[in-house]
ROVO-292004 format. One record per residue (C-alpha): residue in three letters; chain; x, y, z. Coordinates in nm, 2 decimals, m for minus. Example, Ala and Ser with C-alpha at 12.3 -4.5 7.8 and 13.67 -1.06 7.14 Angstrom:
residues 2
ALA/A/1.23/m0.45/0.78
SER/A/1.37/m0.11/0.71
***
This chain:
residues 467
MET/A/m0.03/m0.02/m0.01
THR/A/0.22/0.31/m0.15
SER/A/m0.03/0.58/0.03
LEU/A/m0.37/0.61/0.17
PRO/A/m0.69/0.75/0.03
SER/A/m0.81/1.14/0.11
MET/A/m1.10/1.04/0.30
ALA/A/m0.94/0.68/0.47
VAL/A/m1.06/0.63/0.79
ILE/A/m0.79/0.43/1.05
LEU/A/m0.98/0.18/1.38
ARG/A/m0.85/0.07/1.67
LEU/A/m1.01/m0.27/1.76
GLN/A/m0.96/m0.41/2.08
GLY/A/m1.06/m0.74/2.24
LEU/A/m0.92/m0.93/1.93
ASN/A/m0.92/m1.34/2.01
VAL/A/m0.59/m1.50/2.02
GLU/A/m0.68/m1.72/1.75
ALA/A/m0.84/m1.46/1.51
GLY/A/m0.69/m1.34/1.18
SER/A/m0.70/m1.10/0.89
GLY/A/m0.96/m1.29/0.74
ASP/A/m1.17/m1.31/1.02
ILE/A/m1.20/m0.94/1.08
ARG/A/m1.25/m0.88/0.70
LYS/A/m1.56/m1.12/0.73
PHE/A/m1.68/m0.92/1.04
PHE/A/m1.64/m0.58/0.88
HIS/A/m1.82/m0.78/0.54
GLY/A/m1.94/m0.55/0.25
LEU/A/m1.67/m0.25/0.37
CYS/A/m1.38/m0.18/0.17
ILE/A/m1.06/m0.28/0.33
PRO/A/m0.75/m0.22/0.09
ASP/A/m0.49/m0.51/0.04
GLY/A/m0.28/m0.47/0.35
ALA/A/m0.48/m0.24/0.52
VAL/A/m0.55/m0.50/0.85
HIS/A/m0.30/m0.50/1.12
ILE/A/m0.26/m0.72/1.42
ILE/A/m0.09/m0.62/1.68
GLY/A/m0.18/m0.84/1.95
GLY/A/m0.03/m0.82/2.31
LYS/A/m0.23/m0.81/2.61
LEU/A/m0.53/m0.59/2.46
GLY/A/m0.59/m0.80/2.17
GLU/A/m0.54/m0.49/1.95
ALA/A/m0.55/m0.47/1.54
PHE/A/m0.62/m0.16/1.32
ILE/A/m0.81/m0.17/1.02
ILE/A/m0.78/0.12/0.74
PHE/A/m1.14/0.20/0.59
THR/A/m1.09/0.41/0.24
SER/A/m1.36/0.65/0.30
GLU/A/m1.55/0.80/0.58
ARG/A/m1.87/0.63/0.54
ASP/A/m1.73/0.27/0.57
GLY/A/m1.50/0.41/0.89
GLN/A/m1.85/0.50/1.00
LEU/A/m2.08/0.19/0.91
ALA/A/m1.77/0.00/1.08
ILE/A/m1.73/0.18/1.43
ARG/A/m2.12/0.06/1.48
GLN/A/m1.98/m0.29/1.52
SER/A/m1.84/m0.19/1.84
GLY/A/m1.93/m0.45/2.12
LYS/A/m2.01/m0.74/1.90
LEU/A/m1.88/m1.09/1.84
LEU/A/m1.53/m1.15/1.69
ARG/A/m1.49/m1.56/1.66
GLY/A/m1.65/m1.58/2.02
SER/A/m1.48/m1.22/2.18
THR/A/m1.59/m0.86/2.21
VAL/A/m1.44/m0.62/2.05
THR/A/m1.46/m0.23/2.07
LEU/A/m1.37/0.01/1.81
HIS/A/m1.22/0.34/1.85
ILE/A/m1.11/0.66/1.60
SER/A/m0.74/0.62/1.55
SER/A/m0.48/0.79/1.37
PHE/A/m0.17/0.70/1.12
ALA/A/0.05/0.84/1.38
GLU/A/m0.08/0.58/1.64
LEU/A/m0.05/0.27/1.36
LYS/A/0.28/0.39/1.31
HIS/A/0.39/0.40/1.73
LYS/A/0.25/0.06/1.78
MET/A/0.38/m0.11/1.41
THR/A/0.73/0.01/1.55
MET/A/0.72/m0.09/1.92
GLN/A/0.60/m0.47/1.72
LEU/A/0.91/m0.47/1.50
LYS/A/1.17/m0.38/1.78
LYS/A/0.99/m0.69/2.01
GLN/A/1.07/m0.91/1.67
LYS/A/1.42/m0.76/1.65
GLY/A/1.46/m0.84/2.03
SER/A/1.28/m1.18/2.04
SER/A/1.53/m1.30/1.68
VAL/A/1.84/m1.21/1.89
ALA/A/1.71/m1.42/2.22
LYS/A/1.59/m1.73/1.98
ASN/A/1.62/m1.84/1.63
PRO/A/1.61/m1.55/1.41
ALA/A/1.33/m1.47/1.23
PRO/A/1.29/m1.53/0.84
LYS/A/1.48/m1.19/0.75
THR/A/1.20/m1.15/0.45
ALA/A/0.95/m1.15/0.64
VAL/A/1.09/m0.85/0.83
THR/A/1.21/m0.71/0.56
HIS/A/0.85/m0.70/0.46
SER/A/0.74/m0.53/0.79
VAL/A/0.99/m0.23/0.74
LYS/A/0.93/m0.21/0.39
LEU/A/0.50/m0.19/0.44
CYS/A/0.57/0.07/0.72
GLU/A/0.80/0.29/0.48
HIS/A/0.56/0.30/0.24
GLN/A/0.29/0.41/0.52
ILE/A/0.55/0.65/0.62
ARG/A/0.55/0.80/0.24
GLY/A/0.17/0.78/0.21
GLU/A/0.13/0.99/0.55
GLU/A/0.33/1.24/0.43
ILE/A/0.13/1.25/0.12
ARG/A/m0.18/1.28/0.30
SER/A/m0.07/1.53/0.54
SER/A/0.05/1.81/0.29
LYS/A/m0.36/1.82/0.19
PRO/A/m0.57/1.97/0.43
GLY/A/m0.88/1.83/0.60
TYR/A/m1.19/1.96/0.65
LEU/A/m1.43/1.93/0.94
ARG/A/m1.83/2.03/0.92
LEU/A/m1.92/2.15/1.28
TYR/A/m2.36/2.12/1.35
GLY/A/m2.55/2.27/1.63
PHE/A/m2.36/2.62/1.67
PRO/A/m2.64/2.95/1.70
ASN/A/m2.63/3.12/1.39
THR/A/m2.47/3.46/1.54
ILE/A/m2.15/3.22/1.62
THR/A/m1.83/3.41/1.51
LYS/A/m1.50/3.25/1.38
GLN/A/m1.32/3.32/1.66
GLU/A/m1.53/3.10/1.87
ILE/A/m1.50/2.81/1.65
TYR/A/m1.07/2.91/1.68
ASN/A/m1.12/2.87/2.08
PHE/A/m1.40/2.56/2.06
LEU/A/m1.12/2.38/1.88
GLY/A/m0.83/2.48/2.07
ALA/A/m0.63/2.20/2.04
LEU/A/m0.66/2.16/1.66
SER/A/m0.42/2.38/1.38
VAL/A/m0.73/2.55/1.26
LEU/A/m0.64/2.72/0.87
ASP/A/m1.00/2.87/0.80
VAL/A/m1.33/2.90/0.90
MET/A/m1.64/2.97/0.74
VAL/A/m1.95/2.96/0.95
ASN/A/m2.34/2.98/0.86
VAL/A/m2.32/2.74/0.57
PHE/A/m2.61/2.59/0.44
GLN/A/m2.66/2.24/0.34
GLY/A/m3.02/2.26/0.20
ARG/A/m3.19/2.34/0.50
ASP/A/m2.91/2.27/0.75
GLN/A/m2.68/2.49/0.85
CYS/A/m2.33/2.42/0.97
CYS/A/m1.96/2.57/1.02
LEU/A/m1.68/2.49/0.77
VAL/A/m1.34/2.45/0.93
LYS/A/m1.01/2.41/0.74
VAL/A/m0.69/2.21/0.93
VAL/A/m0.39/2.15/0.84
SER/A/m0.41/1.78/0.77
ILE/A/m0.70/1.49/0.70
GLU/A/m0.54/1.37/1.05
GLU/A/m0.55/1.70/1.22
ALA/A/m0.91/1.66/1.09
GLU/A/m0.98/1.31/1.21
ARG/A/m0.84/1.46/1.56
GLY/A/m1.10/1.71/1.51
LEU/A/m1.40/1.42/1.57
LYS/A/m1.35/1.37/1.95
TYR/A/m1.48/1.73/2.00
SER/A/m1.86/1.60/1.85
ARG/A/m2.10/1.60/2.11
ILE/A/m1.93/1.83/2.35
THR/A/m2.19/2.09/2.50
GLN/A/m2.13/2.41/2.40
LEU/A/m2.35/2.76/2.43
GLY/A/m2.65/2.55/2.54
SER/A/m2.66/2.29/2.24
SER/A/m2.46/1.92/2.16
ILE/A/m2.20/2.00/1.87
GLN/A/m2.18/1.73/1.63
VAL/A/m1.86/1.71/1.40
ARG/A/m1.81/1.52/1.08
LEU/A/m1.53/1.47/0.86
ALA/A/m1.59/1.74/0.52
HIS/A/m1.49/1.66/0.15
GLU/A/m1.24/1.93/0.01
ARG/A/m1.55/1.96/m0.31
LEU/A/m1.79/2.11/0.01
TRP/A/m1.53/2.39/0.09
THR/A/m1.43/2.48/m0.24
ASN/A/m1.80/2.50/m0.35
ALA/A/m1.94/2.69/m0.03
VAL/A/m1.62/2.95/m0.16
GLU/A/m1.72/2.98/m0.49
GLU/A/m2.13/3.04/m0.37
CYS/A/m1.95/3.30/m0.10
GLU/A/m1.77/3.48/m0.39
LYS/A/m2.11/3.47/m0.62
THR/A/m2.26/3.70/m0.38
GLN/A/m1.97/3.92/m0.38
THR/A/m2.04/4.11/m0.74
PRO/A/m1.81/4.39/m0.78
THR/A/m1.98/4.70/m0.84
SER/A/m1.92/4.91/m1.11
SER/A/m1.62/5.14/m0.92
ASP/A/m1.47/4.82/m0.84
GLN/A/m1.43/4.73/m1.22
GLU/A/m1.29/5.03/m1.29
ARG/A/m0.97/5.00/m1.07
LEU/A/m0.89/4.68/m1.24
SER/A/m0.59/4.67/m1.44
PRO/A/m0.54/4.79/m1.76
GLU/A/m0.43/4.42/m1.88
LEU/A/m0.71/4.24/m1.69
HIS/A/m0.97/4.48/m1.77
SER/A/m0.85/4.47/m2.17
GLY/A/m0.86/4.08/m2.11
LYS/A/m1.21/4.04/m2.00
ARG/A/m1.34/4.30/m2.29
ARG/A/m1.14/4.03/m2.52
LEU/A/m1.28/3.77/m2.38
GLU/A/m1.69/3.94/m2.39
ASP/A/m1.57/4.02/m2.75
ARG/A/m1.55/3.64/m2.86
LEU/A/m1.86/3.54/m2.68
ILE/A/m2.05/3.80/m2.91
ALA/A/m1.86/3.72/m3.23
GLY/A/m1.97/3.35/m3.19
SER/A/m2.28/3.37/m3.07
PRO/A/m2.62/3.53/m3.26
LYS/A/m2.75/3.86/m3.08
GLN/A/m3.06/3.73/m2.90
HIS/A/m3.30/3.96/m2.67
CYS/A/m3.30/3.70/m2.33
SER/A/m3.62/3.56/m2.29
GLU/A/m3.77/3.29/m2.04
ASP/A/m4.01/3.20/m2.30
ARG/A/m3.76/3.10/m2.54
LEU/A/m3.58/2.83/m2.29
LEU/A/m3.65/2.48/m2.35
PRO/A/m3.70/2.27/m2.02
GLY/A/m3.33/2.14/m1.92
SER/A/m3.16/2.38/m2.17
ARG/A/m2.81/2.39/m2.01
ARG/A/m2.77/2.75/m2.18
ARG/A/m2.91/3.09/m2.25
HIS/A/m2.84/3.34/m2.45
CYS/A/m2.84/3.74/m2.31
ALA/A/m2.76/3.99/m2.54
GLY/A/m2.55/3.82/m2.75
THR/A/m2.37/3.62/m2.47
MET/A/m2.37/3.27/m2.35
VAL/A/m2.42/3.16/m1.99
PHE/A/m2.35/2.79/m1.89
VAL/A/m2.64/2.68/m1.65
THR/A/m2.45/2.34/m1.50
GLU/A/m2.64/2.06/m1.33
TYR/A/m2.50/1.82/m1.10
CYS/A/m2.64/1.49/m1.14
VAL/A/m2.65/1.18/m0.82
MET/A/m2.80/0.89/m0.82
VAL/A/m2.94/0.76/m0.51
GLN/A/m2.97/0.38/m0.43
ASN/A/m3.12/0.15/m0.15
LEU/A/m3.43/0.39/m0.13
PRO/A/m3.73/0.22/m0.05
LYS/A/m3.94/0.14/m0.40
ASN/A/m4.27/0.31/m0.29
ILE/A/m4.06/0.63/m0.22
THR/A/m4.27/0.96/m0.32
LYS/A/m4.06/1.25/m0.53
THR/A/m4.19/1.48/m0.21
GLU/A/m4.06/1.23/0.04
ILE/A/m3.70/1.23/m0.16
ARG/A/m3.69/1.61/m0.16
GLY/A/m3.75/1.59/0.23
LEU/A/m3.50/1.36/0.29
PHE/A/m3.24/1.55/0.06
SER/A/m3.36/1.92/0.21
CYS/A/m3.44/2.02/m0.17
PRO/A/m3.80/2.12/m0.13
ASN/A/m3.77/2.40/m0.48
ILE/A/m3.64/2.07/m0.71
PRO/A/m3.93/2.03/m0.96
ASN/A/m4.09/1.70/m1.04
ASN/A/m3.87/1.68/m1.39
LYS/A/m3.50/1.70/m1.17
ILE/A/m3.62/1.37/m0.94
ILE/A/m3.63/1.06/m1.19
HIS/A/m3.76/0.69/m1.05
VAL/A/m3.56/0.42/m1.24
LEU/A/m3.80/0.18/m1.35
ASN/A/m3.76/m0.19/m1.45
LYS/A/m3.90/m0.35/m1.78
TRP/A/m4.25/m0.37/m1.59
GLY/A/m4.24/0.01/m1.54
GLU/A/m4.24/m0.06/m1.19
ARG/A/m4.06/0.18/m0.92
THR/A/m3.67/0.04/m0.87
PRO/A/m3.44/0.16/m0.52
THR/A/m3.31/0.37/m0.77
ALA/A/m3.36/0.75/m0.84
PHE/A/m3.15/1.03/m0.99
ILE/A/m3.15/1.42/m0.87
VAL/A/m3.03/1.67/m1.08
PHE/A/m2.95/1.98/m0.88
SER/A/m2.88/2.35/m1.04
HIS/A/m2.65/2.46/m0.77
PRO/A/m2.37/2.33/m0.61
GLU/A/m2.41/2.38/m0.23
GLY/A/m2.73/2.12/m0.29
TYR/A/m2.51/1.90/m0.49
ALA/A/m2.26/1.88/m0.19
SER/A/m2.54/1.85/0.04
ALA/A/m2.67/1.50/m0.11
MET/A/m2.33/1.40/m0.15
ASN/A/m2.25/1.40/0.20
MET/A/m2.60/1.21/0.27
ASP/A/m2.39/0.91/0.14
GLY/A/m2.43/0.65/0.43
SER/A/m2.71/0.81/0.63
LEU/A/m3.01/0.54/0.71
PHE/A/m3.32/0.60/0.60
GLY/A/m3.57/0.36/0.78
THR/A/m3.32/0.10/0.87
LYS/A/m3.07/0.07/0.56
PRO/A/m2.81/0.33/0.46
ILE/A/m2.84/0.46/0.15
SER/A/m2.60/0.53/m0.13
VAL/A/m2.49/0.87/m0.25
SER/A/m2.25/0.90/m0.61
SER/A/m2.17/1.13/m0.84
ILE/A/m2.31/1.06/m1.18
THR/A/m2.26/1.24/m1.53
LYS/A/m2.57/1.41/m1.74
GLU/A/m2.47/1.13/m2.04
LYS/A/m2.43/0.79/m1.82
MET/A/m2.76/0.89/m1.64
ARG/A/m2.92/0.94/m1.96
GLU/A/m2.76/0.61/m2.14
ILE/A/m2.88/0.39/m1.79
LEU/A/m3.22/0.60/m1.85
HIS/A/m3.23/0.48/m2.21
LYS/A/m3.17/0.10/m2.14
ASN/A/m3.45/0.11/m1.91
LYS/A/m3.70/0.26/m2.15
LEU/A/m3.60/m0.01/m2.42
ALA/A/m3.65/m0.26/m2.18
ASN/A/m3.95/m0.13/m2.08
MET/A/m4.10/m0.07/m2.42
ALA/A/m4.01/m0.44/m2.49
SER/A/m4.24/m0.56/m2.19
SER/A/m4.50/m0.36/m2.32
ASN/A/m4.49/m0.47/m2.67
ALA/A/m4.44/m0.89/m2.53
LEU/A/m4.78/m0.76/m2.32
THR/A/m4.99/m0.74/m2.66
THR/A/m4.90/m1.08/m2.74
LEU/A/m4.96/m1.28/m2.42
SER/A/m5.25/m1.52/m2.47
TYR/A/m5.51/m1.59/m2.19
ILE/A/m5.73/m1.92/m2.14
TYR/A/m6.09/m1.91/m2.08
ALA/A/m6.14/m2.17/m1.84
ARG/A/m6.54/m2.28/m1.67
ASN/A/m6.66/m2.57/m1.43
PHE/A/m6.49/m2.45/m1.15
PRO/A/m6.64/m2.44/m0.81
ALA/A/m6.82/m2.10/m0.76
ASP/A/m6.61/m2.02/m0.44
VAL/A/m6.30/m2.16/m0.59
SER/A/m5.97/m1.89/m0.48
LYS/A/m5.75/m1.72/m0.72
LEU/A/m5.47/m1.94/m0.55
GLU/A/m5.64/m2.29/m0.61
VAL/A/m5.67/m2.15/m1.00
SER/A/m5.33/m2.08/m1.00
ASP/A/m5.22/m2.40/m0.81
PHE/A/m5.39/m2.57/m1.09
PHE/A/m5.21/m2.43/m1.39
GLY/A/m4.92/m2.43/m1.13
ALA/A/m4.71/m2.59/m1.41
TYR/A/m4.72/m2.31/m1.66
GLY/A/m4.61/m2.07/m1.46
VAL/A/m4.92/m1.88/m1.36
CYS/A/m4.95/m1.69/m1.02
GLU/A/m5.25/m1.53/m0.84
TRP/A/m5.21/m1.22/m0.99
ASN/A/m5.24/m1.40/m1.36
VAL/A/m5.60/m1.46/m1.23
THR/A/m5.91/m1.32/m1.31
LEU/A/m6.21/m1.44/m1.15
LEU/A/m6.57/m1.39/m1.32
GLU/A/m6.89/m1.30/m1.07
ASP/A/m7.20/m1.23/m1.12
ASN/A/m7.29/m0.95/m0.85
GLY/A/m7.04/m1.02/m0.64
ARG/A/m7.08/m1.40/m0.65
GLY/A/m6.85/m1.63/m0.79
ILE/A/m6.92/m1.78/m1.08
GLY/A/m6.67/m2.08/m1.12
GLU/A/m6.50/m1.93/m1.39
ALA/A/m6.20/m1.75/m1.46
VAL/A/m5.95/m1.59/m1.72
VAL/A/m5.57/m1.67/m1.71
GLN/A/m5.32/m1.49/m1.85
LEU/A/m5.00/m1.71/m1.97
PRO/A/m4.67/m1.58/m2.07
CYS/A/m4.71/m1.62/m2.43
GLU/A/m4.90/m1.81/m2.67
GLN/A/m4.69/m2.14/m2.70
ARG/A/m4.71/m2.16/m2.33
ALA/A/m5.17/m2.14/m2.33
ARG/A/m5.17/m2.38/m2.61
ASP/A/m4.95/m2.63/m2.38
ALA/A/m5.20/m2.59/m2.09
ARG/A/m5.48/m2.60/m2.28
GLN/A/m5.36/m2.92/m2.39
ALA/A/m5.29/m3.09/m2.12
LEU/A/m5.53/m2.98/m1.87
ASN/A/m5.83/m2.94/m2.09
GLY/A/m6.09/m3.21/m1.93
LYS/A/m5.89/m3.24/m1.64
LEU/A/m6.06/m3.29/m1.29
PHE/A/m6.09/m3.08/m1.00
MET/A/m6.31/m3.15/m0.70
GLY/A/m6.46/m3.44/m0.91
GLU/A/m6.56/m3.14/m1.23
GLN/A/m6.39/m3.18/m1.56
ILE/A/m6.24/m2.78/m1.63
LEU/A/m6.29/m2.66/m1.98
LEU/A/m6.02/m2.45/m2.11
VAL/A/m6.05/m2.22/m2.42
CYS/A/m5.73/m2.02/m2.57
VAL/A/m5.86/m1.63/m2.62
SER/A/m5.73/m1.33/m2.74
PRO/A/m5.69/m1.02/m2.57
GLN/A/m5.95/m0.83/m2.74
GLN/A/m6.20/m1.18/m2.66
THR/A/m6.06/m1.16/m2.30
LYS/A/m6.19/m0.80/m2.25
ALA/A/m6.49/m0.88/m2.40
ILE/A/m6.50/m1.13/m2.12
LEU/A/m6.43/m0.92/m1.87
HIS/A/m6.68/m0.66/m1.95
LYS/A/m6.99/m0.93/m1.99
ALA/A/m6.90/m1.05/m1.61
***
């Protein structure tokens, strides 16, 4: 492992059974991404091990396993850091060297491998430490000042603070610290009561910080007097850019009436303003979730219906996947930070997706849906008679059981709400209908011969209309 991912989380596990190995640990965290060489068993009196997860989400899900049994022993999990892992590995290597002098020397290749692994991790940490880390702080009043945030995070090396940043409906403070390791240390400040509120501290992505900075810059539009103070070179460069835009596009008046839904650009007095859209794919949603509920989940009440798209299966039913198209970066960043959040009892997955890829998926599903719809017009039906008047759909489906008939493929005919012992049965294809009719026509059911006739969809409608 030459370096660690920028959002890697390191957990310290204690209470490990002496018989447990790295395979047992990986099985314990089944479904979470642990890279090769990212499980380090220290052992000792505390039964320690360190596990590196590639993302904040996986780290948060993993720590919920604290207090559960691993190979018969209850283990506890704690947020750790690379510095602690490095220290423990160094001590372990020293013990190995000491024991190799007192006893038979350990295989040289094994010790060399451990040393190289540690050196690789040191280099990875140096790269990682060169990047700043970011935190999200929830729970402060909107009157909080930067200095109060600095004081709250006293022991951390804070580079900058942004107060009152909105993520949908939620308001938070963003903090930039000198390294990702420093950001991980900042998690210990979570659940501390400050100014009468319990403060929640979470890791943040660099994208969230840059989006907030860009949004802040947009609100600080320079005045005409500010523009006049621009250097001549910058001012002339800006003019040349405007001239190129005007020359390269036809002059048009700005009119909302001329914009088509979903348009990515608008023409105003000869200049083109590109409207950037940010798409996310949300997975593991309940199939019956509505667009209104999705708006509430992601705190985006102003997103129109056509920007929330359910992915349908080939039968036109909703799947656990949906797309959301945001027009503002802060909404997109807020949605991305929902990755791993619980909705009901299941964690949802939120990932970024290009508009082209989203369209490709929707197009494939549309083709499958159309193929399924076309297939429905060729489905064959059987008109069945001589069943008992009180026969149930389940009994009829069992009668046709060998031919792929379920309860919802059966329609019982009634007269004034009472059964008449007749049914229309839908089968997957004409051949299946012919086979069923040939095999089952005249077969006894509760002492009566069942009479079967293949009918077309049009005949089926007529039969059901008369019933």
